C-alpha positions as CSV (number, residue, x, y, z in Angstrom):
1,X,-1.0,1.7,1.3
2,X,-1.2,-2.0,0.5
3,X,-2.0,-4.6,3.1
4,X,0.9,-5.6,5.3
5,X,0.8,-9.1,6.6
6,X,3.2,-10.9,9.0
7,X,2.7,-14.6,9.2
8,X,3.7,-16.1,12.5
9,X,3.3,-18.9,15.0
10,X,2.5,-17.7,18.6
11,X,5.2,-19.8,20.2
12,X,7.9,-19.4,17.6
13,X,11.0,-17.7,19.1
14,X,11.8,-15.9,15.9
15,X,8.2,-14.5,15.7
16,X,8.4,-13.3,19.3
17,X,11.6,-11.5,18.3
18,X,9.9,-10.0,15.3
19,X,7.1,-8.7,17.4
20,X,9.6,-7.1,19.7
21,X,11.5,-5.6,16.8
22,X,8.3,-4.1,15.3
23,X,7.5,-2.5,18.6
24,X,11.0,-1.1,19.0
25,X,11.2,0.2,15.4
26,X,7.8,1.9,15.8
27,X,8.9,3.5,19.0
28,X,12.2,4.7,17.5
29,X,10.8,6.0,14.2
30,X,7.4,7.7,14.3
31,X,7.1,7.3,10.5
32,X,6.8,3.5,11.0
33,X,3.8,4.0,13.3
34,X,1.6,4.7,10.2
35,X,2.2,1.1,9.0
36,X,-0.7,-1.1,10.0
37,X,0.2,-4.7,10.3
38,X,-2.1,-7.6,10.0
39,X,-0.5,-10.4,12.1
40,X,-1.7,-13.7,10.7
41,X,-1.5,-16.7,13.0
42,X,-0.9,-19.7,10.8
43,X,-2.7,-22.0,13.3
44,X,-5.9,-20.0,13.1
45,X,-5.9,-18.8,9.5
46,X,-4.6,-21.7,7.5
47,X,-6.6,-20.9,4.4
48,X,-5.0,-17.5,4.1
49,X,-1.5,-18.7,4.9
50,X,-1.8,-21.3,2.1
51,X,-2.3,-18.5,-0.4
52,X,1.2,-17.2,0.2
53,X,4.6,-18.6,-0.8
54,X,6.9,-19.0,2.2
55,X,8.4,-21.7,4.4
56,X,9.6,-20.0,7.5
57,X,8.0,-17.6,9.9
58,X,7.9,-14.7,10.5
59,X,7.3,-13.8,6.9
60,X,6.5,-10.2,5.9
61,X,4.3,-9.5,2.8
62,X,3.3,-6.2,1.3
63,X,0.4,-6.9,-0.8
64,X,1.5,-10.1,-2.7
65,X,5.2,-9.2,-2.5
66,X,7.3,-11.0,0.1
67,X,9.7,-8.5,1.7
68,X,11.2,-10.8,4.4
69,X,11.2,-14.4,5.4
70,X,13.1,-15.4,8.5
71,X,15.7,-18.2,8.6
72,X,16.6,-20.4,11.6
73,X,20.1,-18.8,11.4
74,X,18.8,-15.3,12.0
75,X,19.7,-13.5,15.2
76,X,17.5,-10.8,16.7
77,X,19.6,-8.2,15.0
78,X,19.1,-9.9,11.6
79,X,15.3,-10.0,12.2
80,X,15.2,-6.4,13.3
81,X,17.3,-5.2,10.4
82,X,15.2,-7.1,7.8
83,X,12.0,-5.8,9.3
84,X,13.4,-2.2,9.2
85,X,14.3,-2.7,5.5
86,X,10.7,-4.0,4.9
87,X,9.3,-0.9,6.6
88,X,11.4,1.3,4.5
89,X,10.1,-0.3,1.3
90,X,6.5,0.0,2.6
91,X,7.0,3.7,3.3
92,X,8.6,4.5,0.0
């Protein structure tokens, strides 16, 4: 399995929702538990974050492929559904 990265800011409300969504999805679907996520804090790993093409956080990458980038208009349900879709791509 390729490396899964989720770029985030610790105080970002969308990122907090994304972490909650990941926990819920892994609890609901045991197959998702096999997905290991490298949570990349942009404040601490700026050099790594600069290697990826995104504007908003959270952003989910599978290897070099961006699977999801949040938008300020996204609700919790939007974030959760997009992370679920990303998990399905990763498991395929």
